[in-house]
C-alpha positions in Angstrom: 0.0 0.0 0.0 1.3 3.5 -0.9 1.7 6.0 2.0 -0.8 8.3 0.4 -3.4 5.5 0.2 -2.7 4.5 3.7 -3.2 8.0 4.9 -6.6 8.3 3.1 -7.8 4.9 4.5 -6.6 5.9 7.9 -8.6 9.1 7.7 -11.7 7.3 6.6 -11.3 4.7 9.3 -11.0 7.4 12.0 -14.1 9.1 10.6 -16.0 5.8 10.7 -15.0 5.2 14.3 -16.1 8.7 15.2 -19.6 7.9 13.8 -20.0 4.7 15.8 -21.9 4.5 19.1 -18.7 4.8 21.1 -18.3 8.6 20.5 -15.1 8.5 22.6 -12.0 10.6 21.9 -9.1 8.4 20.8 -5.9 8.2 22.8 -2.5 8.8 21.2 -1.7 5.1 21.7 -4.8 4.1 19.8 -3.7 6.3 16.9 -0.3 4.7 16.9 -1.9 1.2 16.9 -3.6 2.1 13.6 -0.4 1.5 11.8 -0.4 -2.1 12.9 -3.9 -2.6 11.3 -3.1 -1.6 7.8 -4.4 -5.0 6.6 -7.8 -4.4 8.3 -7.9 -1.0 6.8 -7.2 -2.4 3.4 -10.1 -4.9 4.0 -12.3 -2.0 5.0 -11.4 -0.2 1.8 -12.2 -3.2 -0.3 -15.5 -3.8 1.5 -16.4 -0.2 1.0 -15.7 -0.4 -2.7 -17.7 -3.7 -2.8 -20.8 -1.9 -1.3 -20.5 1.0 -3.8 -19.8 -1.1 -6.8 -22.6 -3.7 -6.2 -25.1 -0.9 -6.0 -24.4 0.1 -9.6 -25.0 -3.4 -11.0 -28.6 -4.3 -12.0 -27.9 -7.1 -14.4 -27.8 -10.4 -12.6 -24.8 -12.1 -14.3 -22.5 -9.1 -14.1 -23.5 -8.7 -10.4 -22.7 -12.4 -9.7 -19.4 -12.3 -11.5 -18.3 -9.1 -9.7 -19.4 -10.5 -6.3 -17.6 -13.8 -6.8 -14.3 -11.9 -7.7 -14.6 -9.6 -4.7 -15.4 -12.4 -2.3 -12.4 -14.3 -3.6 -10.1 -11.3 -3.1 -11.5 -10.5 0.4 -11.3 -14.1 1.6 -8.2 -15.3 -0.3 -10.0 -18.4 -1.7 -9.2 -19.8 -5.1 -12.8 -20.5 -6.3 -16.2 -18.8 -5.6 -19.6 -19.8 -7.0 -22.6 -17.5 -6.7 -26.0 -19.1 -7.1 -29.4 -17.3 -7.2 -32.9 -18.5 -6.5 -34.8 -19.3 -9.7 -38.1 -17.6 -10.1 -41.1 -19.9 -9.4 -38.7 -22.7 -8.4 -37.1 -24.1 -5.3 -33.7 -24.3 -6.8 -30.5 -22.3 -6.6 -28.9 -21.9 -10.1 -25.4 -20.8 -10.9 -25.2 -17.1 -11.9 -21.5 -16.3 -11.8 -18.2 -17.4 -10.5 -14.5 -16.9 -10.0 -11.6 -19.3 -10.7 -13.8 -21.9 -12.4 -11.7 -22.3 -15.6 -13.3 -24.4 -18.3 -15.8 -26.1 -15.9 -19.4 -26.2 -17.1 -20.5 -24.1 -14.2 -24.0 -23.4 -15.7 -25.0 -26.9 -14.7 -24.6 -26.1 -10.9 -27.9 -26.6 -9.2 -28.8 -26.7 -5.5 -32.3 -27.7 -4.3 -32.3 -25.7 -1.2 -35.7 -26.9 0.1 -34.0 -30.2 0.8 -31.4 -28.6 3.1 -33.6 -27.1 5.8 -30.9 -27.0 8.4 -28.5 -25.1 6.0 -31.3 -22.6 5.1 -32.1 -22.1 8.8 -28.4 -21.4 9.6 -28.2 -18.9 6.7 -31.3 -17.2 7.9 -29.8 -16.7 11.3 -26.8 -14.9 9.7 -24.4 -17.9 10.0 -22.1 -19.3 7.4 -22.1 -23.1 6.9 -19.3 -25.4 6.0 -20.6 -28.0 3.5 -18.9 -31.3 2.8 -19.0 -32.7 -0.8 -21.4 -35.4 0.3 -23.9 -32.7 1.4 -24.1 -31.2 -2.1 -25.7 -32.3 -5.3 -23.4 -34.3 -7.6 -22.9 -31.5 -10.1 -22.2 -28.9 -7.5 -19.8 -31.3 -5.6 -17.9 -31.8 -8.9 -17.4 -28.1 -9.2 -16.4 -27.6 -5.6 -14.4 -30.8 -5.0 -13.5 -29.9 -1.3 -15.3 -28.7 1.8 -16.6 -25.2 1.1 -17.8 -22.2 3.1 -21.4 -21.3 2.2 -23.1 -18.0 2.9 -26.8 -17.3 2.3 -28.3 -13.9 1.4 -31.7 -13.1 2.8 -34.0 -10.0 2.5 -37.0 -10.0 4.8 -36.9 -13.7 5.4 -36.8 -14.5 1.6 -33.7 -16.3 0.3 -32.2 -14.4 -2.7 -29.1 -16.5 -3.3 -25.9 -18.0 -1.9 -22.1 -18.0 -2.3 -19.8 -21.0 -2.0 -16.1 -20.4 -1.2 -13.5 -23.1 -1.6 -9.8 -23.8 -2.1 -9.8 -26.9 -4.3 -6.1 -27.6 -3.8 -5.9 -27.9 0.0 -9.5 -27.4 1.2 -8.4 -24.7 3.6 -11.3 -22.4 4.6 -11.2 -18.7 5.5 -10.3 -17.9 9.1 -12.8 -17.0 11.7 -12.0 -13.3 11.6 -12.4 -13.2 7.8 -15.7 -15.1 8.1 -17.0 -12.5 10.5 -16.0 -9.7 8.1 -17.7 -11.5 5.2 -20.9 -11.8 7.3 -20.9 -8.1 7.7 -21.3 -7.7 4.0 -24.3 -10.1 3.8 -27.1 -7.4 4.1 -25.6 -5.3 1.4 -25.1 -8.2 -1.0 -28.6 -9.6 -0.3 -30.2 -6.3 -1.2 -28.1 -5.9 -4.4 -29.0 -9.5 -5.4 -32.7 -8.8 -4.7 -32.6 -5.7 -6.8 -30.8 -7.5 -9.6 -33.3 -10.4 -9.6 -36.3 -7.9 -9.7 -34.6 -6.0 -12.4 -34.1 -9.2 -14.4 -37.8 -10.1 -14.0 -38.8 -6.6 -15.0 -36.5 -6.6 -18.0 -37.8 -9.9 -19.2 -41.4 -8.8 -18.8 -40.7 -5.6 -20.6 -38.9 -7.4 -23.4 -41.9 -9.8 -23.8 -44.2 -6.8 -23.9 -42.0 -5.0 -26.4 -41.9 -8.1 -28.6 -45.7 -8.4 -28.4 -46.0 -4.7 -29.2 -43.8 -5.0 -32.2 -45.7 -8.0 -33.4 -49.0 -6.2 -33.0 -47.5 -3.3 -35.0 -46.5 -5.6 -37.8 -50.0 -7.2 -37.6 -51.6 -3.7 -37.9 -49.4 -2.9 -40.9 -50.1 -6.2 -42.6 -53.8 -6.1 -42.0 -54.1 -2.5 -43.2 -52.3 -3.5 -46.4 -55.0 -5.9 -47.6 -58.7 -5.7 -48.1 -59.3 -9.3 -49.2 -61.1 -11.4 -46.6 -59.1 -14.6 -47.3 -55.8 -12.7 -46.9 -57.1 -11.2 -43.6 -58.1 -14.6 -42.3 -54.8 -16.3 -43.3 -52.6 -13.5 -41.8 -54.6 -13.5 -38.6 -54.3 -17.3 -38.1 -50.6 -17.2 -39.0 -49.9 -14.6 -36.3 -52.0 -16.5 -33.7 -50.1 -19.7 -34.3 -46.7 -17.9 -34.2 -47.4 -16.3 -30.8 -49.0 -19.4 -29.1 -46.7 -21.9 -30.9 -49.8 -23.8 -31.8 -50.0 -26.4 -34.6 -53.5 -25.6 -36.1 -56.0 -22.8 -36.3 -59.4 -21.9 -37.7 -61.2 -18.6 -38.4 -64.9 -18.5 -39.2 -67.5 -15.7 -39.6 -70.7 -15.7 -37.6 -74.2 -14.9 -38.7 -76.0 -13.9 -35.5 -79.5 -13.9 -37.0 -79.1 -17.4 -38.5 -76.9 -18.6 -35.5 -74.4 -20.2 -37.8 -70.7 -20.2 -38.6 -69.6 -19.9 -42.2 -66.6 -19.0 -44.4 -64.1 -21.2 -42.6 -60.4 -20.9 -43.2 -58.2 -23.6 -41.7 -54.5 -23.9 -41.2 -52.3 -26.8 -40.0 -54.8 -29.7 -40.6 -53.8 -32.7 -42.8 -57.4 -33.4 -43.7 -58.7 -32.1 -47.0 -61.2 -29.2 -46.9 -63.9 -31.6 -48.0 -63.1 -34.0 -45.1 -63.1 -31.1 -42.6 -66.4 -29.9 -43.9 -67.9 -33.3 -43.5 -66.7 -33.6 -39.9 -68.3 -30.3 -39.1 -71.5 -31.3 -40.8 -71.7 -34.4 -38.6 -71.7 -32.3 -35.4 -74.6 -30.2 -34.2 -72.3 -27.7 -32.5 -68.7 -27.0 -31.6 -66.6 -25.1 -29.1 -66.3 -22.2 -31.6 -70.1 -22.1 -32.0 -70.6 -22.1 -28.3 -68.1 -19.1 -28.0 -69.9 -17.3 -30.8 -73.2 -17.6 -29.0 -71.9 -16.5 -25.6 -69.4 -13.9 -26.8 -66.9 -15.1 -24.2 -63.5 -16.6 -24.9 -62.7 -20.1 -23.7 -59.5 -22.1 -22.9 -60.0 -25.9 -23.0 -56.9 -27.5 -21.4 -57.9 -31.1 -22.5 -60.3 -31.4 -25.4 -61.0 -35.1 -24.5 -63.2 -33.8 -21.7 -65.3 -31.4 -23.9 -68.2 -33.1 -25.7 -68.5 -30.2 -28.2 -65.0 -30.6 -29.5 -64.8 -31.6 -33.2 -61.7 -33.8 -33.7 -60.3 -32.4 -36.9 -57.0 -34.0 -35.9 -56.5 -36.8 -33.3 -53.1 -35.2 -32.3 -54.6 -32.1 -30.9 -54.9 -32.0 -27.1 -55.8 -28.4 -26.1 -58.0 -25.7 -27.6 -58.7 -22.0 -27.4 -61.5 -20.0 -29.0 -61.9 -16.2 -29.0 -64.8 -14.2 -30.4 -64.2 -11.4 -32.9 -66.3 -8.5 -31.8 -67.6 -5.4 -33.6 -69.8 -2.9 -31.7 -70.9 -5.4 -29.0 -71.8 -8.1 -31.5 -69.9 -11.3 -32.5 -68.9 -11.4 -36.2 -66.5 -14.3 -36.1 -64.4 -16.7 -34.0 -60.7 -17.5 -34.0 -59.8 -21.1 -32.8 -56.3 -22.3 -32.1 -55.2 -25.9 -31.2 -52.1 -27.4 -29.7 -50.6 -30.9 -29.5 -49.8 -30.3 -25.8 -52.1 -30.7 -22.9 -52.8 -27.4 -21.2 -51.0 -25.7 -24.1 -52.4 -22.2 -23.6 -52.3 -19.6 -20.8 -53.8 -16.2 -20.1 -51.0 -14.4 -22.0 -52.0 -16.4 -25.1 -55.6 -15.6 -24.6 -54.9 -11.9 -24.1 -52.8 -11.8 -27.3 -55.5 -13.6 -29.4 -58.1 -11.2 -28.1 -56.0 -8.2 -29.2 -55.5 -10.0 -32.6 -59.3 -10.6 -32.8 -60.0 -6.9 -32.3 -57.7 -6.1 -35.1 -59.2 -8.8 -37.3 -62.6 -7.4 -36.6 -61.5 -4.0 -37.9 -59.9 -5.6 -41.0 -63.0 -7.6 -41.7 -65.1 -4.5 -41.5 -62.6 -2.6 -43.7 -62.9 -5.3 -46.3 -66.6 -5.2 -46.3 -66.7 -1.4 -46.4 -64.0 -1.0 -49.1 -66.5 -0.7 -51.9 -68.6 1.9 -50.2 -65.4 3.8 -49.2 -64.2 3.8 -52.8 -67.5 5.2 -54.0 -67.5 7.9 -51.4 -63.9 8.8 -52.3 -64.8 9.2 -55.9 -67.7 11.5 -54.9 -65.3 13.6 -52.7 -62.8 13.8 -55.5 -65.4 15.3 -57.8 -66.4 17.8 -55.1 -62.9 18.9 -54.4 -62.1 19.2 -58.1 -64.8 21.8 -58.4 -64.2 23.9 -55.3 -62.4 27.2 -55.6 -60.5 26.7 -52.2 -57.1 25.0 -52.1 -57.4 21.7 -50.3 -54.5 19.4 -49.5 -53.8 16.5 -47.1 -50.3 15.8 -45.9 -49.7 12.4 -44.2 -47.9 11.8 -41.0 -44.7 11.0 -42.9 -44.8 14.3 -44.7 -46.0 13.0 -48.1 -48.9 14.5 -50.0 -52.1 12.4 -49.6 -54.5 14.6 -51.5 -54.3 17.7 -53.6 -57.1 19.3 -55.6 -57.1 21.1 -58.9 -57.3 24.6 -57.3 -54.0 23.9 -55.5 -52.4 22.9 -58.8 -53.6 26.2 -60.4 -52.7 28.5 -57.5 -49.1 27.1 -57.2 -48.6 26.7 -61.0 -48.0 22.9 -60.7 -48.0 20.7 -63.7 -51.4 19.1 -64.0 -50.1 16.0 -65.8 -48.0 14.9 -62.8 -49.4 12.9 -59.9 -48.2 14.5 -56.7 -49.8 11.9 -54.4 -47.1 10.2 -52.3 -44.4 12.8 -53.1 -42.8 14.6 -50.2 -44.6 17.9 -49.4 -41.3 19.7 -48.7 -39.9 18.8 -52.2 -43.0 19.9 -54.1 -43.4 23.2 -52.2 -39.7 23.9 -51.5 -39.9 27.4 -53.1 -43.2 28.4 -51.6 -43.9 30.3 -48.3 -46.5 27.6 -47.6 -43.6 25.3 -46.6 -42.6 27.8 -43.8 -46.2 27.8 -42.5 -46.3 24.0 -42.5 -43.0 23.7 -40.7 -44.2 26.2 -38.1 -47.5 24.3 -37.7 -45.6 21.0 -37.1 -43.5 22.7 -34.5 -46.4 24.2 -32.6 -48.9 21.4 -33.1 -52.7 21.8 -33.1 -54.2 24.3 -35.6 -52.2 27.1 -37.1 -53.7 30.0 -39.1 -51.7 32.3 -41.3 -51.7 34.3 -44.6 -49.8 33.7 -47.8 -49.3 35.9 -50.8 -48.7 34.1 -54.1 -46.4 35.2 -57.0 -49.4 36.7 -58.8 -50.2 39.0 -55.8 -53.2 37.0 -54.6 -53.6 36.7 -50.8 -54.9 33.5 -49.2 -56.0 32.7 -45.6 -54.3 29.4 -44.7 -55.6 27.0 -42.1 -53.4 24.1 -41.2 -55.0 21.6 -38.8 -53.7 18.2 -37.5 -55.8 15.0 -37.4 -54.3 12.0 -35.7 -55.8 9.5 -38.2 -55.2 11.6 -41.4 -52.3 13.9 -40.9 -52.2 17.6 -41.8 -55.2 19.2 -43.6 -54.4 22.4 -45.5 -57.2 24.7 -46.6 -56.5 28.0 -48.4 -59.2 30.6 -49.1 -58.7 33.5 -51.4 -59.1 36.7 -49.4 -57.7 39.1 -52.0 -60.9 41.2 -52.2 -61.1 41.4 -48.4 -57.5 42.5 -48.1 -58.1 45.3 -50.7 -61.1 46.5 -48.7 -59.1 46.3 -45.5 -56.3 48.3 -47.1 -58.9 51.0 -48.0 -60.0 51.0 -44.4 -56.5 51.3 -43.2 -55.8 54.2 -45.5 -59.0 55.9 -44.3 -58.0 55.5 -40.7 -54.5 56.9 -41.3 -55.9 59.9 -43.2 -58.6 60.7 -40.7 -56.2 60.2 -37.8 -53.7 62.5 -39.4 -56.4 65.1 -39.9 -57.4 64.8 -36.3 -53.8 65.1 -35.0 -53.1 68.3 -36.8 -55.9 70.4 -35.1 -55.0 68.8 -31.7 -51.4 70.0 -32.2 -52.6 73.5 -32.9 -54.9 73.5 -29.9 -52.1 72.3 -27.7 -49.8 75.0 -29.0 -52.2 77.8 -28.4 -52.9 76.5 -24.9 -49.2 76.5 -24.1 -48.9 80.0 -25.6 -51.8 81.1 -23.4 -50.0 79.9 -20.3 -46.9 81.8 -21.4 -48.6 85.1 -22.3 -51.4 85.4 -19.8 -51.3 85.3 -16.1 -54.2 83.0 -15.0 -55.6 82.5 -11.6 -55.8 79.1 -10.0 -59.2 78.3 -11.6 -57.9 79.2 -15.0 -54.8 77.1 -14.6 -57.0 74.2 -13.6 -59.2 74.6 -16.7 -56.1 74.9 -19.0 -54.8 71.7 -17.4 -58.0 69.9 -18.1 -57.8 71.0 -21.8 -54.2 69.7 -22.0 -55.2 66.4 -20.4 -58.0 65.9 -22.8 -55.7 66.7 -25.8 -53.3 64.1 -24.5 -56.0 61.5 -24.1 -57.2 62.2 -27.6 -53.7 61.9 -29.1 -53.2 58.6 -27.1 -56.6 57.3 -28.5 -55.5 58.2 -32.1 -52.2 56.5 -31.6 -53.8 53.3 -30.3 -56.3 53.3 -33.2 -53.4 53.6 -35.6 -51.5 50.8 -33.9 -54.5 48.5 -33.9 -55.3 49.2 -37.6 -51.7 48.6 -38.5 -51.6 45.3 -36.5 -55.0 44.1 -37.9 -53.8 44.7 -41.4 -50.8 42.4 -40.8 -47.8 44.0 -39.2 -44.4 42.8 -40.5 -42.5 41.5 -37.5 -38.7 41.4 -37.5 -38.3 38.2 -35.5 -35.0 36.9 -34.2 -33.8 35.0 -31.1 -34.8 37.5 -28.3 -34.0 37.4 -24.6 -37.3 37.6 -22.7 -35.3 38.5 -19.6 -34.1 41.7 -21.3 -37.7 42.5 -22.6 -39.2 42.1 -19.1 -36.5 44.2 -17.5 -37.0 47.0 -20.0 -40.8 46.9 -19.5 -40.4 47.0 -15.7 -38.1 50.0 -15.9 -40.7 51.9 -18.0 -43.5 51.2 -15.5 -41.3 51.8 -12.4 -42.2 55.5 -11.9 -46.0 54.7 -11.9 -45.4 51.8 -9.5 -43.5 54.0 -7.1 -46.3 56.5 -7.0 -48.6 53.8 -5.9 -46.0 52.2 -3.6 -46.4 49.0 -5.6 -43.6 46.4 -5.8 -42.9 44.7 -9.2 -41.2 41.4 -8.4 -39.2 40.0 -11.4 -39.1 36.2 -11.0 -37.8 35.6 -14.6 -34.4 33.7 -14.4 -31.5 34.9 -16.4 -31.1 31.5 -18.0 -34.7 31.4 -19.5 -34.4 30.3 -23.1 -34.8 32.8 -25.9 -38.0 33.2 -27.9 -38.5 33.8 -31.6 -39.8 37.4 -31.4 -39.6 41.1 -32.3 -38.0 42.8 -29.3 -39.7 46.2 -29.4 -43.1 44.7 -30.1 -42.7 42.3 -27.1 -41.6 45.2 -24.9 -44.9 47.0 -25.9 -46.8 43.8 -24.9 -45.3 43.4 -21.5 -45.2 47.2 -20.8 -49.0 47.2 -21.3 -49.7 44.1 -19.2 -47.4 45.1 -16.3 -48.8 48.7 -16.5 -52.3 47.4 -16.3 -51.4 45.2 -13.3 -50.1 48.3 -11.5 -53.0 50.4 -12.6 -55.7 48.0 -11.6 -54.3 47.2 -8.2 -54.7 49.2 -5.0 -51.8 51.0 -3.4 -49.0 49.0 -1.7 -49.7 45.9 -3.9 -47.4 43.4 -5.5 -47.0 42.4 -9.2 -45.2 39.2 -10.0 -43.7 38.4 -13.4 -42.5 34.8 -14.0 -41.6 32.5 -16.9 -41.6 28.7 -17.4 -40.7 26.5 -20.4 -43.6 24.3 -21.8 -42.2 22.0 -24.4 -41.5 24.1 -27.5 -43.1 27.3 -25.9 -42.2 29.7 -23.2 -45.0 30.7 -20.8 -44.8 34.2 -19.2 -47.2 35.1 -16.4 -48.0 38.6 -15.1 -49.9 38.2 -11.8 -51.3 40.9 -9.5 -53.4 40.9 -6.3 -55.7 43.6 -7.4 -59.4 44.1 -8.0 -59.9 41.1 -10.3 -62.1 40.7 -13.3 -65.7 39.3 -13.2 -66.3 36.1 -15.3 -68.8 37.9 -17.6 -66.1 40.6 -18.4 -63.3 38.1 -19.0 -64.8 37.0 -22.3 -64.7 40.6 -23.6 -61.5 42.2 -22.2 -59.7 41.6 -25.6 -62.4 43.4 -27.6 -61.7 46.9 -29.0 -62.8 49.8 -26.8 -64.1 47.5 -24.0 -63.4 48.6 -20.5 -64.4 46.9 -17.2 -67.0 49.2 -15.5 -66.8 48.7 -11.7 -66.9 51.1 -8.8 -63.2 50.6 -7.9 -62.1 51.1 -11.6 -64.3 54.0 -12.5 -61.6 56.6 -12.0 -58.9 54.7 -13.9 -58.2 56.1 -17.3 -57.7 54.1 -20.5 -58.8 53.8 -24.1 -59.9 50.2 -24.1 -57.5 49.3 -26.9 -54.5 48.1 -25.0 -55.4 44.5 -24.6 -56.7 44.3 -28.1 -53.3 45.5 -29.4 -51.6 43.0 -27.1 -53.6 40.1 -28.4 -52.9 41.0 -32.0 -49.2 41.2 -31.3 -49.1 37.9 -29.4 -51.0 36.1 -32.2 -48.7 37.7 -34.8 -45.8 36.0 -32.9 -47.6 32.6 -33.2 -48.4 32.6 -29.5 -51.5 32.7 -27.3 -52.8 34.9 -24.5 -55.2 34.0 -21.7 -56.4 35.3 -18.4 -57.2 33.7 -15.0 -59.0 36.1 -12.6 -61.2 36.1 -9.5 -62.9 39.1 -8.0 -61.1 40.4 -5.0 -58.2 38.0 -5.5 -56.3 39.4 -8.4 -55.6 38.6 -12.1 -53.0 36.6 -14.0 -52.4 37.1 -17.7 -50.3 34.4 -19.3 -48.6 34.5 -22.7 -47.1 31.6 -24.6 -44.4 32.3 -27.2 -42.5 29.9 -29.5 -38.9 29.3 -28.5 -36.1 30.2 -30.9 -34.8 27.3 -33.1 -31.5 27.1 -31.1 -33.5 26.1 -28.0 
């Protein structure tokens, strides 16, 4: 041992002693005696490493191998076998070892129920020396000499055991070493228990995953065919694969006539004619009984069931499962095995899942003709509609495109675009950007698109789990032209209103400069100036709203919401100080960036934080926080003010709407602020909402898309 290692171990050993129940200061002589126990300290280090290392191993075989090697190193023996209890069995089976060479250690078994005295000693925490004649032959062959055995228990349940031996001389570990080994038993037992449970869980998960993958393949195979015979054959093939059965039958059921028909058989050596004759000779069958009751049955031994039809004298067990559609039986799947009691509940559960899929496939085959007829009708309708209609599948390929789409995007009508990647066909169109944005946000996305021939379309992209993305585009060019005229009118009238207001304000200021007014006159002039300011603010808000409603062009880039909030709070700070209101910024500096227009977002949050201050009593608090939600950032502005009544919450984003309550009667405003905020948030591809209760305060929350880098 190196001096540095010794010093480290010595320090840890002293710390360990300090934490024991003794709690006594150590004498100088005790400290000196530590040097004489370097071997014990080395053992302590190894035991500590064993405890830490075993806790990281969840696979049973690596755990057993590591445990065997560590026990060999700690005890000094040449050979160690680690056995674990088999699930649903009273046997200890070899899991890992050390020093076994080429021996076939996987054959080592130990029927521990036959060694009650050994198990009892293990349970008491004792190790047991076993002679070769006390062990099964195969285990004795591996050990070859008297060995030291240690059992590992957790809550009175045996988890496994270890066998330590020196084959050359049969020398066993000394008493002190055995005591130290016993100190490790609880840790090893828990690690072994965890590994066994992990093994069971992994095995169960693997089986479920295999079943899931099989069902996915079944879904794909059944969806690829509309022929009844193909559906029957594939269903029976999958049922036989999973259950390892040797024969299977599927038949349809006519509930009104109470009869089975359309049989498809697999695995029987008899000819179809012979099988049909056997069925004709019997009044009923197990499958018929299941069809009538609608309940699945497992028959462990067909020789005890009078309704069984012996299509093969080699079949011993049988299972029948009804195929259900809308609470009615439409068919029956029957599977047979050459083994007695050849089926279990897992087989039944799988065939029931298979039957539900087969039922869908059977209905699909029957409805195929009607579906094709309806599809042709829909195609004629879509071909004659002026709106652009497209369907994009889950994989991103075009599933439907009508004639209007071909015309609007100048696509070649002679080419079939069905099945082609949407991103390739529309690579040079702004529609691709809208589609990519919709896929990122999910749900329904609405936008506008201007084509190369200066036509404007309203675009609606909605997602359907069973279809994919549905794209509908409506030509709103005439509406946009009308809206443009409205916008120009608003700008013209607003400009004409601003000019006389400026003249009025100038003359009022001149009046104050030239004339000496008494207190009443000064008050009147102040009221005139205040009214002029309110009128100018109203005109500015009308202009902003008109500009945003006509489609403001945002300059979006990765934007720090932390900086935006800080700037907004700084602007509102003077008003907050006048009311002795605290604005508490809870937005962390590491909040991810959003895809936004910085000045516009500052306008949004200045309005919201300003409203929170304005509609709260003096000495209140306003909290601003942010939290990531998937691909969005949610920012909340919360106050403890007057609150908003439920009937008012539905209208607060309407133009010129103001909450009329006694406590807000004296608060000034145009009623356009929240309408402008809503337009700006939606222009960013986000959403705004409110949560408020009278007398408890209000919380406005905004969700904005994160920047691509996030």
